[in-house]
N, C-alpha and C positions, 0 to 999 in steps of 0.2 A: 165367632161373631158375637157381638154383644148387642143387647137391645138398647136402642137409643131412646132416651126419655125427653130429649129436646133441651137445649141449653138456653134458648131465648135470645141468642146473640143476633140472629137475623143479619141484615146487611147494614145495620146502623153503625157497627164498629169500623175501625180503620181497616183497609184492605190488608190482608196478610199475603206476603209475597211467596210464601211456601206453597209448592205445588204438591197436591196429594191425590190419592186414589181412594174412592169409595167403592167397596164391594158390598152390595146390599141384596137381601132376599126379602120380598114383600109377600105377605100371606093375607088371604081373605078372598073376597069376590073381586079379583083383579084381572081376570081374563074375560074377553068378549065384551068389555065395557069401554074400550078406548083408552085404557090406562097406559099402555105402552106409548101411544102417540101423544098423549098429554104430557107424559114424562119426558119424551124426546123434545117436545116443544119447550118445556120449562128448562131443560138442560141447554138447549140451543140459545134460549133467551139469556141464560147466564154465561154463555160462551164456553161451556164445558165440552169435553170430548168423551166418547165411550159408546156404550150400547145398552139396550134393554131388550129382554127376550122372555117369552113364555117358557115355562118348564112343564114337564109331564105331570107333575104332582099338583098343578093348578096355581102354583106360585109364579112370581115374576122375578128374574134375576137382573140386576143392574150393576154396571160398572161406569163410574164417572170420574174424570180427571180434570183438574184445574186448580186455580188458586184456592187455598184452604177456606177462606171466608165464603166463596161462591159454592163450594162443595157442601159446606155447612148449611147454606141457605136451601139447597136442594134437599138435603137430609131433613131439615125442619119441615119443608113442604110435604115430603113423603109421610110425615107423621101428623100433619095438620088437620086431616079430615077434609081438605079441599081438593082431593083427587077424585077422579071418576071411580065408580064402584065403591067398595067398602074395604078399607085396609084394617085388618085385625091386628097385625103386628109387623114390625120391620126389624130384621136382624141385620146388623151392618158392622163393618170394620174399616178403619182408615189405615193406609200404608203410604209409603212414598210412591209418587206417580211413576209409571213405567214408560209413558210416552208412546204407546203402541197404537194409538187411535188418531185418525184424522176425521174431525167432525163427530157427529153423534148419529147413531142408527137404531132403528127398531127392527128386530128380527123375529 
């Protein structure tokens, strides 16, 4: 996984029809602060599928699939400082979507 520094593309660019998968690990004070549910709400707002869950080490794991430009918007939001809690770093990787999810869930 590579650290995402933010590309600044947002949703201002033309929609990209390519469907991708984002696997992300979010570190910081992200458990017990509503982070998963805010993330689920943002993903649903963007029409993405996937899941977000707490891990034993205190981090949060996220899988999101959808149009590339919408996945990038979620990725930028994770790094924006506008999330609940305090995100110290995000490690993420993009790959082709697998299509294994219906909707978005918090576990």
